C-alpha positions as CSV (number, residue, x, y, z in Angstrom):
1,M,-2.4,15.4,12.7
2,S,-4.4,18.5,12.3
3,V,-7.4,18.7,9.9
4,L,-6.0,20.8,6.8
5,L,-8.9,20.9,4.3
6,D,-12.3,20.1,5.6
7,L,-14.9,19.4,2.6
8,S,-18.7,19.4,3.9
9,G,-21.7,18.5,1.6
10,L,-20.1,19.4,-1.5
11,T,-22.7,19.0,-4.6
12,K,-22.2,20.0,-8.0
13,A,-24.9,19.4,-11.0
14,Y,-24.7,19.4,-14.4
15,P,-27.6,18.8,-17.4
16,G,-28.6,15.2,-17.0
17,V,-25.8,14.3,-14.3
18,I,-25.1,15.0,-10.6
19,A,-21.5,14.8,-10.7
20,N,-20.8,15.3,-6.7
21,D,-23.7,14.6,-4.3
22,D,-23.1,15.5,-0.9
23,V,-19.3,15.0,-0.7
24,G,-17.5,15.2,2.5
25,F,-14.3,14.3,3.9
26,D,-11.0,15.5,5.5
27,I,-7.4,15.8,4.8
28,A,-4.8,16.4,7.5
29,A,-1.9,18.1,7.4
30,G,1.1,16.3,6.3
31,E,-1.1,13.1,5.2
32,I,-0.9,12.0,1.8
33,H,-4.5,11.1,0.9
34,A,-5.9,8.9,-2.0
35,L,-9.3,9.7,-4.0
36,L,-10.4,6.5,-5.6
37,G,-13.2,5.8,-7.9
38,E,-13.9,4.5,-11.2
39,N,-14.4,6.7,-14.6
40,G,-17.2,9.0,-13.8
41,A,-17.3,8.6,-10.2
42,G,-17.1,12.3,-9.8
43,K,-13.0,13.1,-9.2
44,S,-12.3,15.3,-11.5
45,T,-15.2,17.8,-10.3
46,L,-14.4,17.5,-6.9
47,V,-10.7,18.7,-7.1
48,K,-11.9,21.4,-9.9
49,M,-14.1,22.9,-6.9
50,I,-10.9,22.4,-4.2
51,Y,-9.0,24.4,-6.9
52,G,-11.0,27.1,-7.9
53,L,-11.9,26.1,-11.4
54,V,-15.4,25.0,-10.6
55,R,-17.9,26.4,-8.2
56,P,-20.2,23.9,-5.9
57,D,-23.7,24.3,-6.1
58,S,-23.9,23.7,-2.5
59,G,-21.9,22.6,0.2
60,E,-18.6,24.3,1.9
61,M,-14.8,23.8,2.2
62,R,-12.6,24.9,5.2
63,L,-9.1,25.3,5.2
64,H,-7.2,25.7,8.5
65,G,-10.8,26.3,9.9
66,A,-11.5,29.2,7.7
67,Y,-14.3,29.3,5.2
68,Y,-12.5,28.4,2.0
69,A,-14.1,29.1,-1.6
70,P,-11.7,30.1,-4.5
71,G,-13.3,31.8,-7.2
72,S,-10.1,30.9,-9.5
73,P,-6.8,29.0,-9.1
74,K,-5.2,32.4,-8.3
75,D,-7.1,32.4,-5.2
76,A,-6.6,28.6,-4.5
77,R,-2.6,29.1,-5.2
78,A,-2.7,32.5,-2.7
79,A,-4.6,30.1,0.0
80,G,-1.9,27.6,-0.4
81,V,-3.6,25.2,-2.7
82,S,-2.0,24.0,-5.9
83,M,-2.3,21.3,-8.3
84,V,-0.1,19.2,-10.9
85,F,-2.2,18.1,-14.0
86,Q,-2.2,14.9,-15.5
87,H,-1.4,16.8,-18.8
88,F,1.5,19.3,-18.9
89,S,0.8,23.0,-19.8
90,L,4.5,23.5,-20.8
91,F,6.1,25.2,-24.1
92,D,8.4,23.4,-25.5
93,A,10.2,26.3,-27.1
94,L,10.7,27.8,-23.9
95,S,13.0,27.3,-21.3
96,V,12.4,25.8,-17.5
97,R,12.8,29.3,-16.3
98,E,10.5,30.8,-18.5
99,N,7.8,28.2,-18.1
100,I,7.9,28.5,-14.7
101,A,7.5,32.2,-14.6
102,L,4.4,31.8,-16.7
103,G,2.5,29.9,-13.9
104,L,3.8,32.2,-10.8
105,D,1.5,34.9,-9.8
106,E,4.3,37.4,-8.8
107,A,6.9,38.6,-11.2
108,T,10.6,37.4,-10.0
109,K,13.6,38.5,-11.9
110,P,15.2,36.0,-14.3
111,R,18.7,35.5,-12.4
112,E,16.7,35.5,-9.1
113,L,14.2,32.5,-10.3
114,S,16.9,30.7,-11.9
115,Q,18.5,30.5,-8.4
116,R,15.4,29.5,-6.7
117,I,14.5,26.9,-9.1
118,R,17.8,25.2,-8.7
119,D,17.8,25.3,-4.7
120,V,14.2,24.2,-4.4
121,S,14.7,21.5,-7.2
122,R,18.1,19.9,-5.4
123,E,16.0,20.3,-2.0
124,Y,13.2,17.7,-3.2
125,G,15.4,15.4,-4.7
126,L,14.2,17.0,-8.6
127,P,17.6,18.6,-10.3
128,L,16.4,21.0,-13.1
129,D,18.5,23.3,-15.2
130,P,16.6,26.1,-15.5
131,D,18.0,26.9,-18.8
132,R,17.2,23.9,-20.9
133,L,14.3,23.8,-23.3
134,I,11.2,22.1,-22.4
135,G,11.5,20.3,-26.0
136,D,14.7,18.7,-24.9
137,L,13.4,17.4,-21.6
138,S,12.3,13.8,-21.0
139,V,8.7,13.4,-19.8
140,G,10.2,12.7,-16.3
141,E,12.1,15.8,-16.1
142,R,8.8,18.1,-17.5
143,Q,7.0,16.7,-14.7
144,R,9.6,18.0,-12.4
145,V,8.7,21.2,-13.9
146,E,5.5,21.4,-13.2
147,I,6.0,19.9,-9.6
148,V,8.6,22.7,-9.0
149,R,6.6,25.5,-10.1
150,C,4.1,24.3,-7.3
151,L,6.6,23.9,-4.8
152,L,8.0,27.5,-5.3
153,Q,4.6,29.0,-4.2
154,D,4.9,27.0,-0.6
155,P,1.9,24.9,-1.1
156,R,-0.1,23.9,2.1
157,L,-2.1,21.0,0.0
158,L,-0.8,19.7,-3.5
159,I,-3.1,17.6,-5.8
160,M,-1.5,15.1,-7.6
161,D,-3.5,13.7,-11.0
162,E,-2.0,10.3,-12.1
163,P,1.3,11.7,-11.9
164,T,3.4,8.2,-12.4
165,S,1.5,7.5,-15.8
166,V,4.4,8.7,-18.0
167,L,7.4,7.7,-15.5
168,T,9.6,5.0,-15.7
169,P,9.8,2.7,-12.3
170,Q,13.3,4.7,-11.0
171,E,11.4,8.1,-11.6
172,V,8.4,6.8,-9.7
173,E,10.9,5.9,-6.8
174,I,12.1,9.6,-6.7
175,L,8.6,11.2,-7.1
176,F,7.7,9.1,-4.2
177,N,10.8,10.1,-2.0
178,T,9.7,13.8,-2.6
179,L,6.1,13.3,-1.7
180,R,6.9,11.8,1.5
181,L,9.4,14.4,2.0
182,L,7.0,16.9,1.4
183,A,4.4,15.1,3.8
184,S,6.9,15.1,6.5
185,R,7.2,18.9,6.4
186,G,3.5,19.2,6.8
187,V,2.0,19.3,3.2
188,A,-1.2,17.6,2.7
189,I,-1.2,15.6,-0.6
190,L,-4.2,14.8,-2.4
191,Y,-3.3,11.8,-4.9
192,I,-5.5,10.3,-7.8
193,S,-4.4,7.5,-9.4
194,H,-6.0,4.3,-10.7
195,K,-2.8,2.3,-9.9
196,L,-3.6,0.7,-6.7
197,D,-0.5,-0.9,-6.1
198,E,0.9,2.7,-5.6
199,I,-1.9,3.6,-3.3
200,R,-1.0,1.0,-1.0
201,V,2.7,1.7,-0.8
202,L,2.5,5.6,-0.9
203,C,-1.0,6.6,0.7
204,D,-2.1,7.1,4.4
205,R,-5.6,7.0,3.8
206,A,-8.1,6.7,0.9
207,T,-11.6,8.0,0.0
208,I,-13.4,6.2,-2.3
209,L,-16.3,8.1,-4.7
210,R,-19.0,5.9,-6.7
211,G,-21.5,7.9,-8.8
212,G,-20.7,11.0,-7.3
213,K,-21.2,10.2,-3.6
214,V,-18.4,8.9,-1.1
215,V,-19.1,5.6,-0.3
216,G,-16.3,4.4,2.1
217,T,-12.6,5.0,3.7
218,C,-10.0,2.9,4.2
219,I,-6.3,2.4,5.1
220,P,-4.6,1.3,1.8
221,R,-2.1,-0.8,3.4
222,D,-4.7,-2.7,5.2
223,E,-6.3,-3.4,1.8
224,T,-5.4,-5.6,-1.4
225,P,-5.8,-3.6,-4.9
226,R,-8.6,-6.2,-5.9
227,S,-10.3,-4.9,-2.4
228,M,-10.1,-1.4,-3.1
229,A,-11.2,-2.0,-6.9
230,E,-14.4,-3.9,-5.6
231,M,-14.9,-0.7,-3.2
232,M,-14.8,1.6,-6.4
233,I,-17.2,-0.4,-8.5
234,G,-19.6,-1.8,-5.8
235,E,-19.0,-5.4,-6.7
236,A,-16.5,-8.5,-7.1
237,L,-13.9,-8.1,-9.7
238,R,-13.8,-10.4,-12.2
239,E,-10.6,-12.3,-13.1
240,P,-8.4,-11.7,-15.9
241,K,-8.4,-14.3,-18.8
242,A,-6.0,-16.6,-19.5
243,K,-3.8,-16.6,-22.4
244,L,-5.1,-18.7,-24.9
245,S,-4.0,-17.7,-28.4
246,V,-1.2,-19.4,-30.1
247,P,1.3,-17.5,-32.4
248,G,0.7,-17.9,-35.8
249,R,1.9,-16.8,-39.3
250,T,3.4,-13.0,-39.6
251,L,0.8,-10.5,-40.4
252,L,2.9,-7.4,-40.1
253,R,6.4,-7.1,-40.4
254,L,8.6,-3.8,-40.2
255,N,11.8,-3.8,-42.3
256,G,14.1,-1.4,-41.0
257,L,11.7,1.0,-40.5
258,S,13.1,4.7,-40.1
259,M,11.6,8.0,-40.3
260,T,13.2,11.6,-39.9
261,S,10.5,13.5,-37.5
262,D,9.6,17.2,-39.1
263,D,9.0,18.2,-35.8
264,P,12.1,19.9,-34.0
265,F,11.1,18.3,-30.7
266,G,9.8,14.8,-32.2
267,V,11.4,12.1,-32.5
268,S,13.0,10.0,-35.6
269,L,12.6,6.6,-35.6
270,R,15.4,4.4,-36.6
271,D,16.2,1.0,-37.9
272,I,13.4,-0.8,-36.4
273,H,12.5,-4.5,-37.2
274,L,9.7,-6.2,-35.6
275,E,7.3,-9.1,-36.7
276,L,3.5,-9.6,-35.6
277,H,1.8,-12.6,-35.7
278,A,-1.9,-13.5,-35.9
279,G,-3.0,-15.1,-32.4
280,E,-0.3,-12.7,-30.7
281,V,-0.1,-9.5,-28.5
282,T,3.1,-7.8,-28.8
283,G,3.8,-5.1,-26.1
284,I,6.0,-2.1,-26.5
285,A,6.8,-0.3,-23.3
286,G,8.6,3.1,-23.1
287,V,8.7,6.3,-21.4
288,A,6.1,8.8,-23.6
289,G,8.2,11.0,-26.0
290,N,10.4,8.4,-27.1
291,G,9.1,7.5,-30.5
292,Q,5.6,6.4,-29.7
293,D,3.6,8.7,-31.3
294,E,5.7,8.6,-34.7
295,L,5.4,4.8,-34.6
296,L,2.2,5.0,-34.7
297,S,1.6,7.4,-37.0
298,V,3.7,5.6,-39.4
299,L,1.8,2.2,-38.6
300,S,-1.6,3.7,-39.2
301,G,-0.7,5.4,-42.3
302,E,-0.8,9.3,-41.2
303,A,3.3,9.1,-42.4
304,K,4.4,7.1,-44.7
305,V,7.5,5.6,-45.6
306,A,9.3,3.7,-48.2
307,P,6.6,0.7,-49.2
308,G,9.0,-2.1,-48.3
309,M,9.6,-0.9,-44.7
310,L,6.2,-1.8,-43.8
311,M,4.4,-5.3,-45.1
312,L,1.2,-6.5,-44.9
313,D,0.6,-10.4,-45.6
314,D,4.3,-9.9,-47.6
315,A,2.6,-6.7,-49.4
316,P,4.1,-3.2,-49.3
317,I,2.0,-0.9,-47.4
318,G,4.4,1.9,-46.5
319,D,3.2,4.4,-48.9
320,K,-0.7,3.6,-48.3
321,G,-2.7,5.8,-46.4
322,P,-5.1,5.0,-43.4
323,N,-8.4,4.2,-45.4
324,A,-6.4,1.9,-47.9
325,R,-5.0,0.3,-44.5
326,R,-8.2,0.1,-42.8
327,A,-9.9,-1.6,-46.1
328,L,-6.9,-4.3,-45.5
329,G,-7.6,-4.8,-42.1
330,L,-5.0,-2.7,-40.3
331,Q,-6.5,-0.1,-37.8
332,A,-5.2,2.0,-35.0
333,A,-6.5,3.6,-31.9
334,P,-4.2,6.7,-30.9
335,E,-3.1,7.8,-27.3
336,E,-4.8,11.3,-27.9
337,R,-8.3,10.8,-27.4
338,L,-9.8,14.0,-28.1
339,G,-8.6,15.5,-31.2
340,H,-6.9,12.6,-32.5
341,A,-8.8,9.5,-32.1
342,A,-12.0,11.2,-31.8
343,A,-13.3,15.1,-33.0
344,P,-14.7,16.6,-29.6
345,E,-17.6,18.6,-31.4
346,M,-18.7,15.7,-33.0
347,T,-21.3,13.1,-32.0
348,L,-20.6,9.7,-31.0
349,T,-22.2,8.4,-34.0
350,E,-20.1,10.9,-36.3
351,N,-16.9,9.6,-34.8
352,T,-18.0,6.5,-35.5
353,M,-18.6,7.1,-39.2
354,L,-14.8,8.6,-39.0
355,T,-13.1,5.2,-38.8
356,G,-16.0,2.6,-39.0
357,R,-17.1,3.8,-42.9
358,V,-14.5,1.7,-45.0
359,R,-14.3,-1.8,-42.7
360,Q,-17.9,-1.1,-41.9
361,R,-19.3,-0.2,-45.3
362,L,-21.2,2.7,-43.7
363,D,-21.8,4.2,-47.0
364,N,-23.0,3.3,-50.7
365,S,-22.3,4.9,-53.5
366,G,-20.9,8.1,-51.5
367,F,-23.9,8.5,-49.7
368,L,-23.3,8.1,-45.6
369,K,-25.5,5.4,-44.0
370,W,-26.4,7.2,-40.8
371,E,-28.7,4.8,-39.5
372,A,-26.4,1.9,-39.5
373,T,-23.7,4.2,-38.1
374,A,-25.9,4.9,-34.9
375,N,-26.7,1.2,-34.6
376,F,-23.0,0.4,-34.6
377,A,-22.0,3.4,-31.9
378,R,-25.0,1.8,-29.8
379,A,-23.0,-1.7,-30.0
380,V,-20.0,-0.3,-28.8
381,I,-21.4,2.0,-26.1
382,S,-23.4,-1.6,-24.8
383,Q,-20.6,-4.0,-25.1
384,F,-17.9,-1.7,-23.8
385,D,-20.3,-0.6,-21.0
386,V,-19.9,3.4,-22.1
387,R,-21.5,5.5,-19.8
388,T,-23.5,8.2,-22.2
389,P,-26.6,9.5,-22.5
390,G,-26.8,8.3,-26.0
391,V,-25.2,8.0,-29.4
392,A,-26.3,11.9,-30.2
393,T,-23.8,12.9,-27.3
394,Q,-20.8,14.7,-28.4
395,A,-17.5,13.1,-27.8
396,K,-16.2,15.9,-25.5
397,A,-18.9,15.6,-23.1
398,L,-17.7,12.1,-21.9
399,S,-15.1,11.5,-19.2
400,G,-11.9,10.3,-20.3
401,G,-12.2,7.0,-19.4
402,N,-15.6,6.6,-21.4
403,L,-14.3,8.2,-24.2
404,Q,-11.1,5.5,-24.3
405,K,-13.9,2.6,-23.8
406,F,-15.8,4.1,-26.8
407,V,-12.4,4.8,-29.0
408,I,-11.1,1.1,-28.3
409,G,-14.4,-0.6,-28.9
410,R,-15.1,1.1,-32.2
411,E,-11.8,-0.4,-33.1
412,V,-12.1,-3.9,-31.9
413,L,-15.9,-4.5,-33.2
414,Q,-14.4,-3.7,-36.3
415,K,-12.6,-7.0,-36.2
416,P,-9.3,-5.7,-37.7
417,R,-6.7,-8.3,-38.8
418,V,-4.1,-6.0,-37.0
419,L,-4.8,-3.4,-34.2
420,I,-2.3,-0.8,-33.1
421,V,-3.1,0.8,-29.8
422,N,-1.6,3.5,-28.0
423,Q,-2.2,3.9,-24.2
424,P,-5.3,1.5,-24.2
425,T,-6.0,2.1,-20.6
426,W,-4.5,5.8,-19.6
427,G,-6.9,7.1,-17.1
428,V,-9.2,4.4,-17.2
429,D,-10.4,2.4,-13.6
430,A,-9.9,-1.2,-12.8
431,A,-12.7,-2.5,-14.0
432,A,-12.7,-0.9,-17.5
433,A,-9.1,-1.6,-18.0
434,A,-10.1,-5.1,-17.2
435,A,-12.5,-5.3,-19.8
436,I,-10.3,-3.4,-22.5
437,R,-7.6,-5.7,-21.8
438,D,-10.0,-8.8,-22.2
439,A,-11.0,-7.5,-25.5
440,L,-7.6,-7.1,-26.8
441,R,-6.8,-10.6,-25.7
442,A,-10.2,-11.9,-27.1
443,L,-9.2,-10.2,-30.6
444,A,-5.8,-11.6,-30.5
445,E,-7.3,-15.0,-29.9
446,G,-9.7,-15.0,-33.1
447,G,-6.6,-14.7,-35.1
448,A,-5.6,-11.1,-34.9
449,A,-2.0,-9.4,-34.2
450,V,-2.4,-7.1,-31.8
451,L,0.4,-4.2,-30.9
452,V,-0.1,-2.3,-27.5
453,I,2.2,0.5,-26.9
454,S,1.9,1.3,-23.2
455,Q,3.8,3.3,-20.3
456,D,2.0,0.8,-17.8
457,L,4.6,-2.3,-17.1
458,D,2.1,-4.1,-15.3
459,E,-0.4,-3.8,-18.3
460,L,2.2,-5.0,-20.7
461,M,3.4,-8.0,-18.4
462,E,-0.4,-9.4,-18.2
463,M,-1.1,-9.0,-21.6
464,S,1.6,-9.6,-23.7
465,D,3.1,-12.6,-25.4
466,Q,6.3,-10.8,-26.4
467,F,7.5,-7.2,-25.9
468,A,10.3,-4.7,-26.4
469,V,11.1,-1.3,-25.3
470,I,11.3,1.7,-27.6
471,A,13.9,4.6,-26.3
472,G,15.2,7.4,-28.5
473,G,13.3,6.3,-31.7
474,R,15.2,2.6,-31.2
475,L,13.4,-0.3,-30.2
476,S,15.1,-3.1,-28.2
477,A,15.3,-6.9,-29.2
478,P,11.5,-8.5,-28.3
479,R,11.5,-10.6,-25.0
480,A,9.2,-13.6,-24.4
481,A,6.8,-12.5,-21.6
482,G,8.3,-13.3,-18.2
483,T,11.6,-13.2,-19.4
484,I,12.8,-10.0,-18.1
485,S,12.7,-8.1,-15.0
486,I,10.9,-5.1,-14.0
487,E,14.2,-3.5,-13.0
488,E,15.9,-4.4,-16.7
489,I,12.7,-2.9,-18.5
490,G,12.9,0.3,-16.6
491,R,17.0,0.7,-17.6
492,L,16.1,0.1,-21.0
493,M,13.1,2.5,-20.6
494,G,15.6,5.1,-19.5
495,G,18.0,4.8,-22.6
496,D,20.3,1.8,-21.4
497,T,20.9,0.0,-24.4
498,S,23.5,-2.3,-22.8
499,T,20.7,-5.5,-22.6
500,A,19.5,-4.3,-26.4
501,R,20.8,-5.7,-29.9
502,E,23.7,-3.5,-31.1
503,G,22.0,-0.7,-33.5
504,G,18.8,-1.0,-31.9
505,T,17.2,-3.4,-34.0
506,A,15.0,-6.1,-33.2
507,H,13.8,-9.2,-34.7
508,A,11.1,-11.8,-33.1
509,A,11.3,-14.9,-34.1
510,T,8.8,-16.9,-36.3
């Protein structure tokens, strides 16, 4: 295969950190090439340079043998380089066609564009109706919109950033078939993912970054997920801790929990029954957009329900707010890191105060105890290996994975009696993900009840004592770990209720 993109000596520095240091490798036409590295390794900066969002300080890129230095994403797209971002940039109130039109560099008549969308989406096995509203689409269908928008521009290089993090197993297979078809037609794909099993199945070659430098390359099918993870971190990967907790008494009970969403594109919760026990990890699987955010908002106290729908130690708490619940030992870590779990412009110390004030007693008669808060933030940074210059760093300056470690650590070290976490390891490298899972298991072993909401089925299978599936705001009956197949979970995630209890209710055994 001929070289499509050749990178040589790419370097990019920011104050206090060298994001990329003399990076060089090539990507061949028709190749699916993985870019691997732990959080903060320099992957994001590198692909931003390729896509024209960031300019390198030194080094060069060559595309089809010609000098390539895009000054903007528009320049990159004009040269045949497209990118599908991890977080979609779509407007719920607009149609598929209108959203795609916004992302095209050339104006196209609506009727002509609709036909092109139908043709291209069918050709690549990603069928779309151009007239449907984005707000009415599943997350998997929304990803199709982003991919089809790229395909309409006839890319020669397609960059994919964590593309399967929001898909069911069945949707993952459809995506892989599409990527293989593109590769067979000469399109090069630069694929970023922390799911190393997927890398082995899909990718032809892999380049590994560590500390901003290229530290190795490999043929993924000749490696194991463990060996690739160890190349990424530069040391042996520790074994996951065995499950030692024994479920105890019920700490949190959901009694017919229902809530009508105020968001026209939100999901209403319907008649959810669930019991969380001391010493137990309960996992909830589901495709994004099926009620996970609404469930967390109700459990955290951001949204209130009838008091009796939520019982903590047999006392009703449905009408209590977040601080009252924190005081009782119920805490939550939401999926959205910046803006929800952490305030971007605030320092790590200030973000620690936001959720730690009540349970850590970080104030005295209304006076905030900043030194104690900073010390607690330092403990989080130390115990969860958060890579940051210090507690005075703004949250927005951290990489996504490091901010996730900080958010989870901040809640775990407060020793809650009940902890609700949504997507605890999304975008986190293998070593950090293992550390977070161990911390959550240890919390359960200490007598807490832990509820993990995740789209990572491997994660849920590894961690959970019992788990259920949420789809369309309804919860399936919880099942003991090891008693349900991945295929069955995938069907439930897709809305198949044939294996779920009638009416969507679910009661855990006590």
